[in-house]
DRENTORKOL-3810 file (N, C-alpha, C; in nm, 4 decimals):
REM DRENTORKOL-3810
@n.u->-0.8388; n.v->0.4299; n.w->-1.5559; ca.u->-0.7676; ca.v->0.3851; ca.w->-1.4379; c.u->-0.8473; c.v->0.4272; c.w->-1.3139
@n.u->-0.8601; n.v->0.3367; n.w->-1.2207; ca.u->-0.9310; ca.v->0.3654; ca.w->-1.0965; c.u->-0.8461; c.v->0.4532; c.w->-1.0056
@n.u->-0.9119; n.v->0.5238; n.w->-0.9162; ca.u->-0.8421; ca.v->0.6141; ca.w->-0.8241; c.u->-0.7412; c.v->0.5376; c.w->-0.7377
@n.u->-0.7776; n.v->0.4175; n.w->-0.6899; ca.u->-0.6832; ca.v->0.3393; ca.w->-0.6085; c.u->-0.5568; c.v->0.3066; c.w->-0.6874
@n.u->-0.5727; n.v->0.2702; n.w->-0.8144; ca.u->-0.4569; ca.v->0.2376; ca.w->-0.8984; c.u->-0.3703; c.v->0.3609; c.w->-0.9217
@n.u->-0.4324; n.v->0.4740; n.w->-0.9467; ca.u->-0.3572; ca.v->0.5980; ca.w->-0.9688; c.u->-0.2783; c.v->0.6369; c.w->-0.8437
@n.u->-0.3410; n.v->0.6264; n.w->-0.7276; ca.u->-0.2722; ca.v->0.6584; ca.w->-0.6028; c.u->-0.1603; c.v->0.5580; c.w->-0.5745
@n.u->-0.1820; n.v->0.4303; n.w->-0.6073; ca.u->-0.0783; ca.v->0.3285; ca.w->-0.5888; c.u->0.0440; c.v->0.3604; c.w->-0.6741
@n.u->0.0216; n.v->0.3992; n.w->-0.7979; ca.u->0.1329; ca.v->0.4375; ca.w->-0.8857; c.u->0.2085; c.v->0.5572; c.w->-0.8286
@n.u->0.1352; n.v->0.6544; n.w->-0.7772; ca.u->0.2000; ca.v->0.7717; ca.w->-0.7188; c.u->0.2829; c.v->0.7328; c.w->-0.5956
@n.u->0.2283; n.v->0.6470; n.w->-0.5093; ca.u->0.3034; ca.v->0.6008; ca.w->-0.3924; c.u->0.4328; c.v->0.5316; c.w->-0.4340
@n.u->0.4231; n.v->0.4430; n.w->-0.5324; ca.u->0.5417; ca.v->0.3704; ca.w->-0.5793; c.u->0.6421; c.v->0.4656; c.w->-0.6455
@n.u->0.5934; n.v->0.5549; n.w->-0.7309; ca.u->0.6811; ca.v->0.6483; ca.w->-0.8027; c.u->0.7536; c.v->0.7439; c.w->-0.7084
@n.u->0.6900; n.v->0.7790; n.w->-0.5997; ca.u->0.7499; ca.v->0.8746; ca.w->-0.5063; c.u->0.8307; c.v->0.8072; c.w->-0.3960
@n.u->0.8520; n.v->0.6758; n.w->-0.4073; ca.u->0.9363; ca.v->0.6055; ca.w->-0.3119; c.u->0.8760; c.v->0.5911; c.w->-0.1736
@n.u->0.7440; n.v->0.5860; n.w->-0.1657; ca.u->0.6758; ca.v->0.5772; ca.w->-0.0371; c.u->0.6529; c.v->0.4331; c.w->0.0084
@n.u->0.7106; n.v->0.3358; n.w->-0.0636; ca.u->0.6947; ca.v->0.1934; ca.w->-0.0325; c.u->0.8321; c.v->0.1356; c.w->0.0007
@n.u->0.8462; n.v->0.0816; n.w->0.1213; ca.u->0.9754; ca.v->0.0340; ca.w->0.1702; c.u->0.9617; c.v->-0.1100; c.w->0.2177
@n.u->1.0501; n.v->-0.1957; n.w->0.1686; ca.u->1.0515; ca.v->-0.3356; ca.w->0.2131; c.u->1.0935; c.v->-0.3410; c.w->0.3599
@n.u->1.0249; n.v->-0.4230; n.w->0.4389; ca.u->1.0554; ca.v->-0.4378; ca.w->0.5806; c.u->1.0436; c.v->-0.5860; c.w->0.6162
@n.u->1.1495; n.v->-0.6611; n.w->0.5888; ca.u->1.1460; ca.v->-0.8053; ca.w->0.6124; c.u->1.0513; c.v->-0.8735; c.w->0.5156
@n.u->0.9523; n.v->-0.9446; n.w->0.5693; ca.u->0.8545; ca.v->-1.0144; ca.w->0.4867; c.u->0.7340; c.v->-0.9277; c.w->0.4514
@n.u->0.7392; n.v->-0.8014; n.w->0.4889; ca.u->0.6261; ca.v->-0.7128; ca.w->0.4619; c.u->0.6769; c.v->-0.5812; c.w->0.4033
@n.u->0.5864; n.v->-0.4898; n.w->0.3849; ca.u->0.6160; ca.v->-0.3577; ca.w->0.3294; c.u->0.5609; c.v->-0.2520; c.w->0.4227
@n.u->0.6273; n.v->-0.1381; n.w->0.4297; ca.u->0.5722; ca.v->-0.0199; ca.w->0.4937; c.u->0.5381; c.v->0.0777; c.w->0.3828
@n.u->0.4164; n.v->0.1243; n.w->0.3828; ca.u->0.3722; ca.v->0.2207; ca.w->0.2817; c.u->0.3359; c.v->0.3484; c.w->0.3563
@n.u->0.4082; n.v->0.4548; n.w->0.3237; ca.u->0.3934; ca.v->0.5828; ca.w->0.3919; c.u->0.2949; c.v->0.6716; c.w->0.3160
@n.u->0.2139; n.v->0.7428; n.w->0.3909; ca.u->0.1157; ca.v->0.8336; ca.w->0.3331; c.u->0.1847; c.v->0.9421; c.w->0.2501
@n.u->0.1150; n.v->0.9910; n.w->0.1499; ca.u->0.1662; ca.v->1.1019; ca.w->0.0695; c.u->0.1480; c.v->1.2359; c.w->0.1406
@n.u->0.0465; n.v->1.2444; n.w->0.2267; ca.u->0.0081; ca.v->1.3751; ca.w->0.2819; c.u->0.0056; c.v->1.3828; c.w->0.4335
@n.u->0.0516; n.v->1.2807; n.w->0.5005; ca.u->0.0447; ca.v->1.2845; ca.w->0.6457; c.u->0.1457; c.v->1.1905; c.w->0.7081
@n.u->0.1390; n.v->1.1756; n.w->0.8385; ca.u->0.2375; ca.v->1.0940; ca.w->0.9098; c.u->0.2056; c.v->0.9438; c.w->0.9117
@n.u->0.0908; n.v->0.9059; n.w->0.8562; ca.u->0.0497; ca.v->0.7662; ca.w->0.8638; c.u->0.1408; c.v->0.6749; c.w->0.7821
@n.u->0.1525; n.v->0.5511; n.w->0.8314; ca.u->0.2192; ca.v->0.4458; ca.w->0.7552; c.u->0.1406; c.v->0.3185; c.w->0.7791
@n.u->0.1391; n.v->0.2333; n.w->0.6793; ca.u->0.0597; ca.v->0.1110; ca.w->0.6852; c.u->0.1469; c.v->-0.0092; c.w->0.6545
@n.u->0.1261; n.v->-0.1158; n.w->0.7288; ca.u->0.1989; ca.v->-0.2407; ca.w->0.7063; c.u->0.1189; c.v->-0.3244; c.w->0.6079
@n.u->0.1903; n.v->-0.3769; n.w->0.5076; ca.u->0.1289; ca.v->-0.4557; ca.w->0.4008; c.u->0.2013; c.v->-0.5891; c.w->0.3884
@n.u->0.1254; n.v->-0.6968; n.w->0.3727; ca.u->0.1808; ca.v->-0.8251; ca.w->0.3292; c.u->0.1035; c.v->-0.8665; c.w->0.2046
@n.u->0.1737; n.v->-0.9326; n.w->0.1149; ca.u->0.1103; ca.v->-0.9748; ca.w->-0.0104; c.u->0.0620; c.v->-1.1187; c.w->-0.0046
@n.u->0.1218; n.v->-1.2012; n.w->0.0821; ca.u->0.0787; ca.v->-1.3400; ca.w->0.0963; c.u->0.0914; c.v->-1.3793; c.w->0.2427
@n.u->-0.0154; n.v->-1.3810; n.w->0.3172; ca.u->-0.1526; ca.v->-1.3505; ca.w->0.2741; c.u->-0.1715; c.v->-1.1997; c.w->0.2583
@n.u->-0.2660; n.v->-1.1628; n.w->0.1741; ca.u->-0.2930; ca.v->-1.0224; ca.w->0.1471; c.u->-0.3468; c.v->-0.9544; c.w->0.2725
@n.u->-0.2797; n.v->-0.8455; n.w->0.3125; ca.u->-0.3204; ca.v->-0.7708; ca.w->0.4316; c.u->-0.2653; c.v->-0.6289; c.w->0.4242
@n.u->-0.3440; n.v->-0.5347; n.w->0.4741; ca.u->-0.2976; ca.v->-0.3980; ca.w->0.4964; c.u->-0.3651; c.v->-0.3474; c.w->0.6227
@n.u->-0.2939; n.v->-0.2675; n.w->0.6991; ca.u->-0.3474; ca.v->-0.2164; ca.w->0.8244; c.u->-0.4354; c.v->-0.0921; c.w->0.8064
@n.u->-0.4603; n.v->-0.0500; n.w->0.6830; ca.u->-0.5410; ca.v->0.0702; ca.w->0.6598; c.u->-0.6914; c.v->0.0412; c.w->0.6750
@n.u->-0.7698; n.v->0.1448; n.w->0.7033; ca.u->-0.9144; ca.v->0.1275; ca.w->0.7196; c.u->-0.9844; c.v->0.0764; c.w->0.5931
@n.u->-0.9395; n.v->0.1158; n.w->0.4750; ca.u->-1.0018; ca.v->0.0712; ca.w->0.3501; c.u->-0.9915; c.v->-0.0803; c.w->0.3363
@n.u->-0.8722; n.v->-0.1354; n.w->0.3592; ca.u->-0.8556; ca.v->-0.2801; ca.w->0.3490; c.u->-0.9351; c.v->-0.3514; c.w->0.4592
@n.u->-0.9312; n.v->-0.2981; n.w->0.5788; ca.u->-1.0025; ca.v->-0.3620; ca.w->0.6894; c.u->-1.1528; c.v->-0.3657; c.w->0.6644
@n.u->-1.2051; n.v->-0.2682; n.w->0.5930; ca.u->-1.3475; ca.v->-0.2628; ca.w->0.5613; c.u->-1.3825; c.v->-0.3537; c.w->0.4441
@n.u->-1.3003; n.v->-0.3538; n.w->0.3387; ca.u->-1.3346; ca.v->-0.4237; ca.w->0.2144; c.u->-1.2683; c.v->-0.5612; c.w->0.1992
@n.u->-1.1549; n.v->-0.5833; n.w->0.2642; ca.u->-1.0778; ca.v->-0.7084; ca.w->0.2497; c.u->-1.0436; c.v->-0.7371; c.w->0.1034
@n.u->-1.0092; n.v->-0.6307; n.w->0.0303; ca.u->-0.9657; ca.v->-0.6366; ca.w->-0.1091; c.u->-0.8483; c.v->-0.5409; c.w->-0.1252
@n.u->-0.7817; n.v->-0.5504; n.w->-0.2410; ca.u->-0.6680; ca.v->-0.4606; ca.w->-0.2662; c.u->-0.7056; c.v->-0.3157; c.w->-0.2381
@n.u->-0.6172; n.v->-0.2480; n.w->-0.1678; ca.u->-0.6265; ca.v->-0.1038; ca.w->-0.1453; c.u->-0.5079; c.v->-0.0400; c.w->-0.2184
@n.u->-0.4968; n.v->0.0911; n.w->-0.2118; ca.u->-0.3854; ca.v->0.1566; ca.w->-0.2810; c.u->-0.2501; c.v->0.1130; c.w->-0.2239
@n.u->-0.2468; n.v->0.0771; n.w->-0.0962; ca.u->-0.1210; ca.v->0.0366; ca.w->-0.0339; c.u->-0.0766; c.v->-0.1016; c.w->-0.0810
@n.u->-0.1692; n.v->-0.1972; n.w->-0.0897; ca.u->-0.1328; ca.v->-0.3307; ca.w->-0.1391; c.u->-0.0960; c.v->-0.3234; c.w->-0.2866
@n.u->-0.1672; n.v->-0.2424; n.w->-0.3625; ca.u->-0.1339; ca.v->-0.2263; ca.w->-0.5047; c.u->0.0044; c.v->-0.1628; c.w->-0.5206
@n.u->0.0373; n.v->-0.0645; n.w->-0.4370; ca.u->0.1690; ca.v->-0.0005; ca.w->-0.4431; c.u->0.2794; c.v->-0.1006; c.w->-0.4096
@n.u->0.2556; n.v->-0.1871; n.w->-0.3116; ca.u->0.3550; ca.v->-0.2891; ca.w->-0.2763; c.u->0.3731; c.v->-0.3872; c.w->-0.3921
@n.u->0.2645; n.v->-0.4240; n.w->-0.4584; ca.u->0.2764; ca.v->-0.5143; ca.w->-0.5760; c.u->0.3584; c.v->-0.4484; c.w->-0.6871
@n.u->0.3343; n.v->-0.3206; n.w->-0.7107; ca.u->0.4087; ca.v->-0.2479; ca.w->-0.8150; c.u->0.5572; c.v->-0.2453; c.w->-0.7813
@n.u->0.5891; n.v->-0.2244; n.w->-0.6546; ca.u->0.7281; ca.v->-0.2108; ca.w->-0.6110; c.u->0.8006; c.v->-0.3435; c.w->-0.6060
@n.u->0.7272; n.v->-0.4507; n.w->-0.5780; ca.u->0.7938; ca.v->-0.5819; ca.w->-0.5616; c.u->0.8438; c.v->-0.6387; c.w->-0.6926
END
């Protein structure tokens, strides 16, 4: 399992993913940050997604929760 997938599972298991209308709010495990996620079109406000334009742990966590 990749690190992003493991962290996504932890975010989902710990209830850090909250539906917010047509999007999701994913709260950090270790800090005050929160990221807005949409699944269609795929988007996350985190630096990892903005750099790679691919699934990050936050988008994966939202998929697990949905």
